[in-house]
N, C-alpha and C positions, 0 to 999 in steps of 0.2 A: 329311415334311409332315403339317401338322394339316387336319382336316377342312374347314377355311376355305380351304384351299389354301395355296400357297406365301407367303412373305413378300412376295415380289416381286409375287403375283398381289393381294395384299391391299391394298397401296399403289396398285397401279392402280386398284382398285376404288375406294378411296378419293378419289383424283384424279377420277374419273369424275363422282363425286358432286356436283363443283363445277365441271364442265365444261358450258359453256352457249354453244355457238358461235353467231354470226349477230348479236352487238352489238358495239358498240366498246368498248375499256376507256377511251377518252377521254370517252364518254357515262357510264360506269360513275362515274367520277370526279365528272362534273359534277353528276350527280342523286344522288351518295351511296350507289350500289351498290357493295358492296366483296365480295371474295372468290370471285370467280367467275375461270376460265379462260375466254377468249373465242376466242382462235386455236388452229386447227388446229397450226400450227407451234409454239406454244408448249407445247401439250398433249404434243406428241410429244418435244420437249426435256425436258420436267418427266418424263415416264414414263420416258425413258433415266436422266436424272440418279437418279431414285430407283430403278430397278432395280440401278445402282451403287451404291447406297446399301444395297439389302437385300443385295447379295452381299457387301458390305465387312462387314455385320452377321454375316452368317452366316458368315463367314471368322473372325473374332476373338471372336464370343459365339455359339459353337454351341446354346447351349440356348435361344436366341431363337426362337419359333416364330411369335408375335402382334404385331401392331402395338402393343398395349398395352404390352408390354415393352420399347418402343424408347425410349432416354432420350436427355437432353442430351449425357451422356458420349459415345455413341455419335456422335450428329451433330457434335460438336466433333472427335472423332477422325478423323471421315471428312474434315472440312475440312482437319485437319492435315495428314493424308496427303496432299491435293492439294497444299499449301503446300511440302511436302518434296520431291515431285517437279516444284517449281517450275512448274506450270501457271500462265496466263496469270490476272491479276487479272480480267479481265473474264469468262474461264471460271469462275473461282472464285464471282464474284459470282453469275453464273447458277445455279450449282450450291445456293448458298445460298439464293436466290430459290426453287429448286424444295423444298428442304427446307423451308421456311418455309411454303411453299404446302400441303405435305404435312400439316404441323403444324396448320394452319388447317383444312383439310379433315379431320382426324380430330376435331377440337374439334367442328365441325359436326356430324359423325356420332354424337358421342357417345362415340368411342373413348377420347379422352383427355379427363379431367375439367377442368372450366374453370378450377380453381385449381392444375393441375399446371404446373410451370416450362416455358417454351418452349423448343423444340429448339435453336433458334439465338436467343437474345435480341437485341435492337438495344441500342445503346451506352446506358449510364445505368439498364438494368433491373437488379433484384436476382436475380441468376440466374448461371449460367455464363456468362461473358463471351463475346460473339459475335464473328466474325472481321470486319474492315474493312479492305480493301485500301487501300492509300494512294494518294491520286490522283496521276498524274504528269503534270504540265502539259508535257509535252515534245513538241516537234514537229519536223518535218523543216525543216531551212533550205531556202530555194530551191534553192540548189546540189544539195543531197541529194535533193530531189523529183524535181528534173528528170534527176538521174543515175538515178534508179531507174526512171524511166518510160522513160528512153531504151534503159535495160539490157533491161527487159521487153518495150519493142517489137519487138526483134530476134527473140523466140519466140512473143509472144502479144500482137499488136497491138490486140485487143479489149480485153482487159485493160488496158493501156497507156490507152487511150481512156477506159475506166472511172474510173481512176486520177485522170486529168487533170481528170475531170469533177467528182470528189471535192474536189480541190485548188481548183478554183475557184469552188465553189458551196458548199462546206461541207456537202454531202448525206452522209446516212449510206451505208455500201456497198449495203446493201439498197435505200434509196430511190433511188441511181442507178441501179441494175441493173434497177429497175423503171420508169425515166423513158419517159413517151410524149413523142412529136413535138407534141401538142396542151397538153402541161404547159408548153413554153417560148414565151413571148411576148416575142419579140424587141424589138418597140417599146416597150413599157412595162418591158423589163429585169426580167421577174419570171418565177421558174417556180413554178407553183402545183401543190402537192401535195394530194391529196384523200383521204388517210386511207388505208384499207386498200387501195385500188387500187394505190397507191404504196410501200405497204408502211412505213408513218409509224410511228414508235414510238408503241405505244398506239392507232393509228388516228387520231392527232390530225392535222388538217389545218393546211397553214399557207403562206404564201407566202415566197419567198426572193427577195430583191433580187440582182440581179447587176451586175456591173462592166462599164463599156462595153467594157473591153479583152478581156471574156471572151466577148463576144456572137459574134466571129466563129467562134469554136471551137463555140459552142454552135449556131450555126448549120449548121455541118456536122453535127452530132449530129440535129438537128431534121429535117435532110434525108435523114439515113438512114432514120429513123421514118416520114417522109410516102413512103418506097417500099414500106412493109410494109403490108398490109391491117389488121393490129391495132395500127399505129401505134407498137410498142414500137421503141425504139431498140437494146436489146441481147436476143441469144438466149441460150438455156441459162440463164436466169437463176436457176433454182433452185440451179444450182451453182455460177453465177458469183462469188458473193461468196466462197465456200471458194477457188474457183481462183485469185482475186486475191489471198487472204492468203498462200496458197501461193509465188505468183508473186514477191510483195513479200519474203517472208522469205528466198526464195533469192537475190533481187538483193542484200539488205543483206549476206547472208553473204559473196556473190562480192566485193562493192565495199567491204567493210570499214566499212559504215555501221551506227550502232546500230538494232536492229529495233524499230520502234514500230508495225508492222502496217500495214494500210490506214487506221487511225484517226489515224496521224502526219500523212496528207494533211489531214485534216478539221481537226486542231489547227493546221496550218500556214495554213489558212485563217483559223482564229479568231485565230491572231495578226495577220495581215495585215488582217482585218477590225477589230479593236481599235484597231489603228495609223491606220487611216482615219478612224475616230470621233474620236480624239484630235486628229489633223490638222484635222478639220473643227470643233474648238473643243470637242468634248462632254468632260465631267469625268470621272474614271476610272470612278466607280459608274455613270454614264450609258452610257460605252463598253462596259463590262462586261455591262451589260442589254442594250444593244442588239445586242450579239455573240450574248449568249445567246438571244435571240429568232431570231435567224438560225439559228442551229444547232438550233432547235426545242425549246429549254429557255425557262423562265420565270424563272430568277433568277440574279442576277448572281454569287452565291457558286458556282454549277456553274461558270462561265467561269473565276473565280479559283484556284479549287481543280484544276480537271482541263484546263483548255485554255489559258490565257494566265499564263505564270510570273511570279513577282515580279521577276524580272530584267527583262524583257521591260517590264513597268509602271515600274520606276524607269528605264529608259531614256525612256520617253515622257513 
């Protein structure tokens, strides 16, 4: 170990240099502030990912003792190892984000020269090519979604309710887990998400329109939250998303359904939302953009690449 501490410690210290909790990433983007880590959970994930990166380097490049010795070759090999182990695209994407944030933190601290190549460059940059997972706009069919929820209900009705909430509203699993009774306006048919309180991505607030056919189920959820002092609909919220992922994985394996995770329910909502827009007279670009906004994104391209397949769009 060097006098500056282990490689793990050096990476942790670099990330601490850009850790500024207390503000929303949404506001950072709005006002042009970049490079900061705002969320405590985000910081924890990035520390975990970079710790694994440091152990990987020490295993394969035993002479590396300082952060300044870390190269794009090592980062590329680390990501390639994740791909070989067939980790999910979402998880690999998170690890990539952590390595890029480490790179940025090291440049801010002066550990990496400004002109040195990035550890994991973006597409089109002149350096060792970065990894980009292929988007998969695959969703559960209505029959598959219903079968999974029915299967999960027997062992874990709480997770089953969470999955149905995702399917009917398009919320992310963390957003659904942190839903409050007061977030649901049944008369207006709107769910109001208020940033970090609801664990939205980047702390970005948004309103989600819900269909008339979904309001009866949402009324039962709201009634549950109204009986609790804090208004939360679900308990064990921190562990609930991972529990839901495990339940869905197990159900898919036992039912012989392709494993699309909890996100497959969000994608099923996106397909239905796109079809509703088209049926109401929207053009393809308009339907994609409207669906994107319902999901908490801002670009039609996100919907076309990751949520609504070309086959669905051709049929409509």
